[in-house]
MIVEXRO-664025 format. One record per residue (C-alpha): residue in three letters; z, y, x. Coordinates in nm, 2 decimals, m for minus. Example, Ala and Ser with C-alpha at 12.3 -4.5 7.8 and 13.67 -1.06 7.14 Angstrom:
2
<node 'ALA', <0.78, m0.45, 1.23>> <node 'SER', <0.71, m0.11, 1.37>> 
END
This chain:
400
<node 'UNK', <m2.24, m0.84, m1.96>> <node 'UNK', <m2.22, m0.76, m1.59>> <node 'UNK', <m2.04, m0.95, m1.32>> <node 'UNK', <m1.70, m0.85, m1.18>> <node 'UNK', <m1.85, m0.77, m0.84>> <node 'UNK', <m2.12, m0.55, m0.99>> <node 'UNK', <m1.87, m0.37, m1.21>> <node 'UNK', <m1.64, m0.29, m0.92>> <node 'UNK', <m1.93, m0.18, m0.70>> <node 'UNK', <m2.05, 0.06, m0.97>> <node 'UNK', <m1.70, 0.21, m1.03>> <node 'UNK', <m1.65, 0.27, m0.66>> <node 'UNK', <m2.00, 0.40, m0.58>> <node 'UNK', <m1.95, 0.68, m0.84>> <node 'UNK', <m1.63, 0.81, m0.68>> <node 'UNK', <m1.61, 1.11, m0.44>> <node 'UNK', <m1.27, 1.14, m0.26>> <node 'UNK', <m1.05, 1.43, m0.37>> <node 'UNK', <m1.01, 1.72, m0.13>> <node 'UNK', <m0.73, 1.74, 0.13>> <node 'UNK', <m0.41, 1.93, 0.12>> <node 'UNK', <m0.15, 2.00, 0.39>> <node 'UNK', <0.21, 1.87, 0.34>> <node 'UNK', <0.52, 1.86, 0.55>> <node 'UNK', <0.61, 1.54, 0.72>> <node 'UNK', <0.91, 1.50, 0.49>> <node 'UNK', <0.68, 1.50, 0.19>> <node 'UNK', <0.42, 1.27, 0.32>> <node 'UNK', <0.57, 0.93, 0.24>> <node 'UNK', <0.32, 0.70, 0.06>> <node 'UNK', <0.04, 0.96, 0.09>> <node 'UNK', <m0.31, 0.88, 0.24>> <node 'UNK', <m0.43, 1.06, 0.55>> <node 'UNK', <m0.74, 1.29, 0.50>> <node 'UNK', <m0.80, 1.33, 0.88>> <node 'UNK', <m0.68, 1.13, 1.19>> <node 'UNK', <m0.34, 1.22, 1.32>> <node 'UNK', <m0.32, 1.26, 1.70>> <node 'UNK', <m0.02, 1.28, 1.93>> <node 'UNK', <0.10, 1.61, 2.06>> <node 'UNK', <0.29, 1.47, 2.36>> <node 'UNK', <0.34, 1.15, 2.56>> <node 'UNK', <0.58, 0.88, 2.44>> <node 'UNK', <0.79, 0.81, 2.63>> <node 'UNK', <0.76, 1.17, 2.77>> <node 'UNK', <0.89, 1.04, 3.11>> <node 'UNK', <0.98, 0.71, 3.27>> <node 'UNK', <1.28, 0.59, 3.09>> <node 'UNK', <1.54, 0.31, 3.14>> <node 'UNK', <1.52, 0.03, 2.89>> <node 'UNK', <1.87, m0.10, 2.97>> <node 'UNK', <2.22, 0.00, 3.09>> <node 'UNK', <2.25, m0.07, 3.46>> <node 'UNK', <2.15, 0.07, 3.79>> <node 'UNK', <1.83, 0.25, 3.90>> <node 'UNK', <1.72, 0.11, 4.24>> <node 'UNK', <1.45, 0.08, 4.49>> <node 'UNK', <1.34, m0.28, 4.43>> <node 'UNK', <1.28, m0.33, 4.80>> <node 'UNK', <1.66, m0.27, 4.86>> <node 'UNK', <1.78, m0.53, 4.62>> <node 'UNK', <1.85, m0.89, 4.72>> <node 'UNK', <2.14, m1.14, 4.66>> <node 'UNK', <2.44, m1.01, 4.84>> <node 'UNK', <2.30, m0.66, 4.89>> <node 'UNK', <2.53, m0.36, 4.85>> <node 'UNK', <2.40, m0.01, 4.76>> <node 'UNK', <2.57, 0.32, 4.74>> <node 'UNK', <2.59, 0.48, 4.39>> <node 'UNK', <2.52, 0.85, 4.44>> <node 'UNK', <2.51, 0.97, 4.07>> <node 'UNK', <2.46, 0.90, 3.71>> <node 'UNK', <2.17, 0.93, 3.46>> <node 'UNK', <2.22, 0.92, 3.08>> <node 'UNK', <2.01, 1.00, 2.78>> <node 'UNK', <1.97, 1.38, 2.76>> <node 'UNK', <2.11, 1.43, 3.11>> <node 'UNK', <1.92, 1.29, 3.40>> <node 'UNK', <2.00, 1.26, 3.77>> <node 'UNK', <1.84, 1.56, 3.95>> <node 'UNK', <1.83, 1.41, 4.30>> <node 'UNK', <1.62, 1.15, 4.47>> <node 'UNK', <1.72, 0.79, 4.55>> <node 'UNK', <1.67, 0.70, 4.91>> <node 'UNK', <1.71, 0.37, 5.11>> <node 'UNK', <2.04, 0.20, 5.04>> <node 'UNK', <2.11, 0.41, 4.73>> <node 'UNK', <2.12, 0.37, 4.35>> <node 'UNK', <2.24, 0.55, 4.04>> <node 'UNK', <2.43, 0.44, 3.74>> <node 'UNK', <2.18, 0.46, 3.44>> <node 'UNK', <2.20, 0.42, 3.07>> <node 'UNK', <1.94, 0.32, 2.81>> <node 'UNK', <1.71, 0.62, 2.73>> <node 'UNK', <1.79, 0.81, 3.05>> <node 'UNK', <1.51, 0.93, 3.28>> <node 'UNK', <1.45, 0.71, 3.58>> <node 'UNK', <1.54, 0.92, 3.89>> <node 'UNK', <1.29, 1.00, 4.16>> <node 'UNK', <1.26, 0.73, 4.42>> <node 'UNK', <1.37, 0.45, 4.18>> <node 'UNK', <1.12, 0.19, 4.07>> <node 'UNK', <1.34, m0.06, 3.88>> <node 'UNK', <1.65, m0.09, 3.68>> <node 'UNK', <1.90, m0.38, 3.73>> <node 'UNK', <2.11, m0.47, 3.43>> <node 'UNK', <2.48, m0.42, 3.48>> <node 'UNK', <2.55, m0.79, 3.41>> <node 'UNK', <2.38, m0.88, 3.74>> <node 'UNK', <2.59, m0.65, 3.95>> <node 'UNK', <2.95, m0.60, 4.05>> <node 'UNK', <3.10, m0.25, 4.11>> <node 'UNK', <3.36, m0.17, 4.37>> <node 'UNK', <3.40, 0.20, 4.34>> <node 'UNK', <3.07, 0.36, 4.46>> <node 'UNK', <2.97, 0.03, 4.63>> <node 'UNK', <2.74, m0.17, 4.39>> <node 'UNK', <2.69, m0.54, 4.48>> <node 'UNK', <2.38, m0.72, 4.36>> <node 'UNK', <2.34, m1.09, 4.28>> <node 'UNK', <1.96, m1.14, 4.28>> <node 'UNK', <1.62, m0.99, 4.38>> <node 'UNK', <1.44, m0.75, 4.14>> <node 'UNK', <1.07, m0.69, 4.08>> <node 'UNK', <0.93, m0.34, 4.08>> <node 'UNK', <0.89, m0.18, 3.73>> <node 'UNK', <1.16, m0.41, 3.58>> <node 'UNK', <1.34, m0.26, 3.27>> <node 'UNK', <1.14, 0.07, 3.28>> <node 'UNK', <0.94, 0.21, 2.99>> <node 'UNK', <0.68, 0.42, 3.17>> <node 'UNK', <0.55, 0.76, 3.05>> <node 'UNK', <0.29, 0.72, 2.78>> <node 'UNK', <0.34, 0.34, 2.75>> <node 'UNK', <0.35, 0.38, 2.37>> <node 'UNK', <0.10, 0.66, 2.34>> <node 'UNK', <m0.04, 0.95, 2.54>> <node 'UNK', <m0.11, 1.31, 2.45>> <node 'UNK', <m0.42, 1.32, 2.22>> <node 'UNK', <m0.41, 0.95, 2.13>> <node 'UNK', <m0.49, 0.86, 1.77>> <node 'UNK', <m0.17, 0.76, 1.59>> <node 'UNK', <m0.30, 0.71, 1.23>> <node 'UNK', <m0.66, 0.69, 1.12>> <node 'UNK', <m0.81, 0.86, 0.82>> <node 'UNK', <m0.77, 0.68, 0.49>> <node 'UNK', <m0.44, 0.51, 0.60>> <node 'UNK', <m0.13, 0.50, 0.38>> <node 'UNK', <0.17, 0.67, 0.54>> <node 'UNK', <0.43, 0.39, 0.55>> <node 'UNK', <0.78, 0.44, 0.69>> <node 'UNK', <0.67, 0.29, 1.02>> <node 'UNK', <0.37, 0.52, 1.04>> <node 'UNK', <0.58, 0.82, 0.95>> <node 'UNK', <0.82, 0.74, 1.23>> <node 'UNK', <0.52, 0.71, 1.47>> <node 'UNK', <0.38, 1.05, 1.35>> <node 'UNK', <0.72, 1.21, 1.40>> <node 'UNK', <0.75, 1.06, 1.75>> <node 'UNK', <0.41, 1.23, 1.82>> <node 'UNK', <0.57, 1.57, 1.74>> <node 'UNK', <0.36, 1.62, 1.43>> <node 'UNK', <0.54, 1.80, 1.15>> <node 'UNK', <0.25, 1.88, 0.90>> <node 'UNK', <m0.03, 1.64, 0.79>> <node 'UNK', <m0.36, 1.66, 0.61>> <node 'UNK', <m0.35, 1.42, 0.32>> <node 'UNK', <m0.57, 1.34, 0.02>> <node 'UNK', <m0.47, 1.51, m0.30>> <node 'UNK', <m0.32, 1.26, m0.54>> <node 'UNK', <m0.52, 1.20, m0.86>> <node 'UNK', <m0.41, 1.30, m1.21>> <node 'UNK', <m0.42, 1.03, m1.47>> <node 'UNK', <m0.40, 1.05, m1.85>> <node 'UNK', <m0.33, 0.76, m2.09>> <node 'UNK', <m0.43, 0.75, m2.46>> <node 'UNK', <m0.35, 0.45, m2.68>> <node 'UNK', <m0.54, 0.38, m3.00>> <node 'UNK', <m0.46, 0.17, m3.31>> <node 'UNK', <m0.32, 0.21, m3.66>> <node 'UNK', <m0.09, m0.08, m3.60>> <node 'UNK', <0.10, 0.07, m3.30>> <node 'UNK', <0.44, 0.23, m3.31>> <node 'UNK', <0.65, 0.36, m3.03>> <node 'UNK', <0.93, 0.14, m2.87>> <node 'UNK', <1.25, 0.19, m3.06>> <node 'UNK', <1.08, 0.25, m3.39>> <node 'UNK', <1.14, 0.07, m3.71>> <node 'UNK', <0.86, m0.18, m3.71>> <node 'UNK', <0.68, m0.24, m4.04>> <node 'UNK', <0.53, m0.58, m4.15>> <node 'UNK', <0.18, m0.49, m4.02>> <node 'UNK', <0.28, m0.30, m3.71>> <node 'UNK', <0.34, m0.39, m3.34>> <node 'UNK', <0.53, m0.21, m3.07>> <node 'UNK', <0.30, m0.03, m2.82>> <node 'UNK', <0.37, m0.17, m2.48>> <node 'UNK', <0.06, m0.11, m2.28>> <node 'UNK', <0.11, 0.26, m2.20>> <node 'UNK', <0.46, 0.19, m2.08>> <node 'UNK', <0.33, m0.07, m1.84>> <node 'UNK', <0.03, 0.13, m1.73>> <node 'UNK', <0.25, 0.44, m1.66>> <node 'UNK', <0.47, 0.25, m1.43>> <node 'UNK', <0.18, 0.06, m1.28>> <node 'UNK', <m0.04, 0.36, m1.19>> <node 'UNK', <0.24, 0.61, m1.10>> <node 'UNK', <0.25, 0.51, m0.73>> <node 'UNK', <m0.11, 0.61, m0.69>> <node 'UNK', <m0.11, 0.94, m0.88>> <node 'UNK', <0.04, 1.28, m0.88>> <node 'UNK', <0.10, 1.27, m1.26>> <node 'UNK', <0.05, 1.01, m1.53>> <node 'UNK', <0.05, 1.19, m1.86>> <node 'UNK', <0.10, 0.97, m2.17>> <node 'UNK', <m0.10, 1.14, m2.46>> <node 'UNK', <0.06, 0.91, m2.71>> <node 'UNK', <m0.09, 0.69, m2.99>> <node 'UNK', <m0.40, 0.79, m3.19>> <node 'UNK', <m0.49, 0.62, m3.52>> <node 'UNK', <m0.82, 0.45, m3.58>> <node 'UNK', <m0.98, 0.76, m3.74>> <node 'UNK', <m1.30, 0.90, m3.61>> <node 'UNK', <m1.21, 1.27, m3.65>> <node 'UNK', <m0.86, 1.24, m3.52>> <node 'UNK', <m0.97, 1.02, m3.23>> <node 'UNK', <m1.26, 1.25, m3.15>> <node 'UNK', <m1.03, 1.55, m3.14>> <node 'UNK', <m0.77, 1.37, m2.92>> <node 'UNK', <m1.04, 1.26, m2.68>> <node 'UNK', <m1.19, 1.61, m2.66>> <node 'UNK', <m0.85, 1.76, m2.57>> <node 'UNK', <m0.79, 1.48, m2.31>> <node 'UNK', <m1.12, 1.54, m2.15>> <node 'UNK', <m1.10, 1.92, m2.16>> <node 'UNK', <m0.78, 1.89, m1.95>> <node 'UNK', <m1.01, 1.73, m1.68>> <node 'UNK', <m0.78, 1.45, m1.54>> <node 'UNK', <m0.93, 1.26, m1.25>> <node 'UNK', <m0.90, 0.94, m1.46>> <node 'UNK', <m0.86, 0.90, m1.83>> <node 'UNK', <m0.75, 0.56, m1.95>> <node 'UNK', <m0.78, 0.46, m2.32>> <node 'UNK', <m0.64, 0.14, m2.46>> <node 'UNK', <m0.77, m0.05, m2.76>> <node 'UNK', <m1.08, 0.02, m2.97>> <node 'UNK', <m1.32, m0.06, m2.69>> <node 'UNK', <m1.50, m0.34, m2.86>> <node 'UNK', <m1.76, m0.33, m3.14>> <node 'UNK', <m1.55, m0.40, m3.45>> <node 'UNK', <m1.57, m0.19, m3.76>> <node 'UNK', <m1.26, 0.01, m3.65>> <node 'UNK', <m1.34, 0.03, m3.28>> <node 'UNK', <m1.44, 0.40, m3.25>> <node 'UNK', <m1.35, 0.47, m2.89>> <node 'UNK', <m1.70, 0.42, m2.74>> <node 'UNK', <m1.87, 0.63, m3.01>> <node 'UNK', <m1.62, 0.91, m2.98>> <node 'UNK', <m1.64, 0.92, m2.60>> <node 'UNK', <m2.02, 0.95, m2.62>> <node 'UNK', <m1.98, 1.22, m2.88>> <node 'UNK', <m1.76, 1.41, m2.63>> <node 'UNK', <m2.02, 1.39, m2.36>> <node 'UNK', <m1.90, 1.08, m2.17>> <node 'UNK', <m2.18, 0.89, m2.01>> <node 'UNK', <m2.10, 0.52, m2.06>> <node 'UNK', <m2.20, 0.31, m1.76>> <node 'UNK', <m2.10, m0.04, m1.89>> <node 'UNK', <m1.86, m0.18, m2.14>> <node 'UNK', <m1.85, m0.56, m2.11>> <node 'UNK', <m1.77, m0.77, m1.80>> <node 'UNK', <m1.80, m1.15, m1.75>> <node 'UNK', <m1.43, m1.19, m1.68>> <node 'UNK', <m1.12, m1.34, m1.84>> <node 'UNK', <m0.90, m1.17, m1.94>> <node 'UNK', <m1.06, m0.83, m1.99>> <node 'UNK', <m1.42, m0.87, m2.11>> <node 'UNK', <m1.43, m0.56, m2.33>> <node 'UNK', <m1.37, m0.32, m2.04>> <node 'UNK', <m1.56, 0.01, m2.07>> <node 'UNK', <m1.63, 0.26, m1.79>> <node 'UNK', <m1.79, 0.60, m1.81>> <node 'UNK', <m1.78, 0.95, m1.68>> <node 'UNK', <m1.78, 1.32, m1.79>> <node 'UNK', <m1.80, 1.56, m1.50>> <node 'UNK', <m1.54, 1.46, m1.24>> <node 'UNK', <m1.33, 1.26, m1.49>> <node 'UNK', <m1.37, 0.88, m1.47>> <node 'UNK', <m1.30, 0.71, m1.80>> <node 'UNK', <m1.17, 0.36, m1.84>> <node 'UNK', <m1.16, 0.20, m2.19>> <node 'UNK', <m0.92, m0.09, m2.14>> <node 'UNK', <m0.88, m0.37, m2.39>> <node 'UNK', <m0.60, m0.36, m2.65>> <node 'UNK', <m0.44, m0.68, m2.55>> <node 'UNK', <m0.15, m0.61, m2.31>> <node 'UNK', <m0.24, m0.87, m2.05>> <node 'UNK', <m0.61, m0.78, m2.05>> <node 'UNK', <m0.52, m0.41, m2.01>> <node 'UNK', <m0.29, m0.46, m1.72>> <node 'UNK', <m0.52, m0.71, m1.54>> <node 'UNK', <m0.82, m0.48, m1.57>> <node 'UNK', <m0.61, m0.19, m1.46>> <node 'UNK', <m0.52, m0.38, m1.14>> <node 'UNK', <m0.87, m0.49, m1.07>> <node 'UNK', <m1.06, m0.17, m1.15>> <node 'UNK', <m0.83, 0.13, m1.21>> <node 'UNK', <m0.62, 0.08, m0.90>> <node 'UNK', <m0.92, 0.05, m0.67>> <node 'UNK', <m1.06, 0.37, m0.83>> <node 'UNK', <m0.74, 0.56, m0.77>> <node 'UNK', <m0.74, 0.44, m0.41>> <node 'UNK', <m1.10, 0.54, m0.36>> <node 'UNK', <m1.01, 0.89, m0.49>> <node 'UNK', <m0.78, 0.93, m0.19>> <node 'UNK', <m1.02, 0.77, 0.05>> <node 'UNK', <m0.86, 0.43, 0.08>> <node 'UNK', <m1.02, 0.08, 0.04>> <node 'UNK', <m0.93, m0.15, m0.24>> <node 'UNK', <m0.63, m0.38, m0.19>> <node 'UNK', <m0.73, m0.68, 0.02>> <node 'UNK', <m0.72, m1.03, m0.12>> <node 'UNK', <m0.60, m1.33, 0.07>> <node 'UNK', <m0.61, m1.71, 0.05>> <node 'UNK', <m0.33, m1.95, m0.02>> <node 'UNK', <m0.30, m2.33, m0.10>> <node 'UNK', <m0.24, m2.42, m0.46>> <node 'UNK', <0.09, m2.58, m0.55>> <node 'UNK', <m0.08, m2.74, m0.85>> <node 'UNK', <m0.45, m2.80, m0.94>> <node 'UNK', <m0.66, m2.55, m1.14>> <node 'UNK', <m0.86, m2.69, m1.43>> <node 'UNK', <m1.24, m2.63, m1.46>> <node 'UNK', <m1.35, m2.28, m1.55>> <node 'UNK', <m1.62, m2.15, m1.79>> <node 'UNK', <m1.90, m1.89, m1.73>> <node 'UNK', <m1.67, m1.60, m1.69>> <node 'UNK', <m1.46, m1.53, m1.38>> <node 'UNK', <m1.10, m1.61, m1.45>> <node 'UNK', <m0.80, m1.42, m1.31>> <node 'UNK', <m0.51, m1.66, m1.36>> <node 'UNK', <m0.14, m1.56, m1.34>> <node 'UNK', <0.04, m1.71, m1.04>> <node 'UNK', <0.38, m1.73, m0.86>> <node 'UNK', <0.44, m1.75, m0.49>> <node 'UNK', <0.64, m2.05, m0.37>> <node 'UNK', <0.79, m2.09, m0.02>> <node 'UNK', <0.81, m2.45, 0.09>> <node 'UNK', <0.98, m2.53, 0.43>> <node 'UNK', <0.72, m2.80, 0.51>> <node 'UNK', <0.40, m2.66, 0.35>> <node 'UNK', <0.46, m2.29, 0.39>> <node 'UNK', <0.37, m2.04, 0.12>> <node 'UNK', <0.18, m2.17, m0.18>> <node 'UNK', <0.07, m2.02, m0.51>> <node 'UNK', <0.16, m2.19, m0.83>> <node 'UNK', <m0.07, m2.13, m1.13>> <node 'UNK', <0.09, m2.02, m1.45>> <node 'UNK', <m0.10, m2.22, m1.71>> <node 'UNK', <m0.05, m1.97, m2.00>> <node 'UNK', <m0.38, m1.78, m2.05>> <node 'UNK', <m0.32, m1.59, m2.38>> <node 'UNK', <m0.42, m1.22, m2.35>> <node 'UNK', <m0.11, m1.12, m2.55>> <node 'UNK', <0.14, m1.33, m2.37>> <node 'UNK', <0.33, m1.07, m2.17>> <node 'UNK', <0.63, m1.28, m2.06>> <node 'UNK', <0.40, m1.50, m1.84>> <node 'UNK', <0.24, m1.19, m1.69>> <node 'UNK', <0.59, m1.04, m1.62>> <node 'UNK', <0.66, m1.37, m1.43>> <node 'UNK', <0.35, m1.34, m1.22>> <node 'UNK', <0.34, m1.20, m0.87>> <node 'UNK', <m0.03, m1.26, m0.81>> <node 'UNK', <m0.36, m1.31, m0.98>> <node 'UNK', <m0.56, m1.62, m0.88>> <node 'UNK', <m0.93, m1.56, m0.88>> <node 'UNK', <m1.13, m1.86, m1.01>> <node 'UNK', <m1.51, m1.81, m0.98>> <node 'UNK', <m1.76, m1.86, m1.26>> <node 'UNK', <m1.84, m2.22, m1.36>> <node 'UNK', <m1.58, m2.36, m1.11>> <node 'UNK', <m1.53, m2.74, m1.15>> <node 'UNK', <m1.16, m2.70, m1.07>> <node 'UNK', <m0.96, m2.67, m0.75>> <node 'UNK', <m0.73, m2.96, m0.64>> <node 'UNK', <m0.37, m2.90, m0.54>> <node 'UNK', <m0.33, m2.78, m0.17>> <node 'UNK', <m0.68, m2.65, m0.16>> <node 'UNK', <m0.71, m2.28, m0.09>> <node 'UNK', <m0.76, m2.02, m0.37>> <node 'UNK', <m0.83, m1.65, m0.35>> <node 'UNK', <m0.53, m1.45, m0.45>> <node 'UNK', <m0.47, m1.08, m0.54>> <node 'UNK', <m0.13, m0.93, m0.52>> <node 'UNK', <m0.06, m0.80, m0.87>> <node 'UNK', <0.15, m0.50, m0.75>> <node 'UNK', <m0.01, m0.41, m0.42>> <node 'UNK', <0.18, m0.09, m0.36>> <node 'UNK', <0.52, m0.16, m0.50>> 
END
């Protein structure tokens, strides 16, 4: 067996990011930048009023001062003249600040008597003005390479007058379930059969990171049938092929042998972790192959910890970060394998955010995993962690 850290390092070191493609701004949501995005103008493009009020020369304003209003500036229609001594203009939020003005006084601090505007207090230069380029300047970097284009980043890119972007091509994923005992959801279930649930969960789990997730169905535990199915799956050359079940060394576990027979170079197939020890990773050409365990919890946990980082690496992104939270309840001692325990987040008005361990550890217990928001990482041979001590936590659905 190899360690979790070594396994992840070996997976990521073998990945070359996919090539870039150009997409319209409207189609870029959630994509990952393949090159830095730079601004094509200044923002603001000119000095702009941040408030409704009056554009003034700060030196002219004092308690009891009266200035002559000589015009109006509003968004999309500025004042073309210049403000001189003793003058001001009415101005609205988003309007260009007129020549000669160096401050904006909010209307609540004034009193208008026709064109005569009376002021109640002094004003500092630059007050209530957003100056040209205060947000970003022409040529400034807006989004770095390898960044996910979130709604806020897309708004920033749009403000920079960028309408097309270079983004990483999304990976193609294929799923293949194995097992004589499996039947599709909705089937009549025989006495020796179980409903296949892993592919359904994996399809939804991996879809945010992929262009397509193709479910290749269920293959029985038959060498020839499995070999033919794997050959067809590999010949389609997905970026990632995920198999579930048959990854161990039992008499009916044929996946590893049939992958080798189809030219897959197996890197490793056991990891010192719980759940998910019988994880297999290999490669044929550009296709990275993951053989996930047949237990639903093990499959989904290993997908989160290894397949998701691989998908992110294919688009040039780093693995999802972990963070540290205090425990709402103690963790018991751990054995020689690293344990990824299920956990819930709790918001406490006095103690802040805590993570509550879910004590169920069975690899087939899906309801406890469905109730989990995070995975709590407990290191090998840990003697236990008391309540309120910090534990390392991984968001289970980092991109949802």
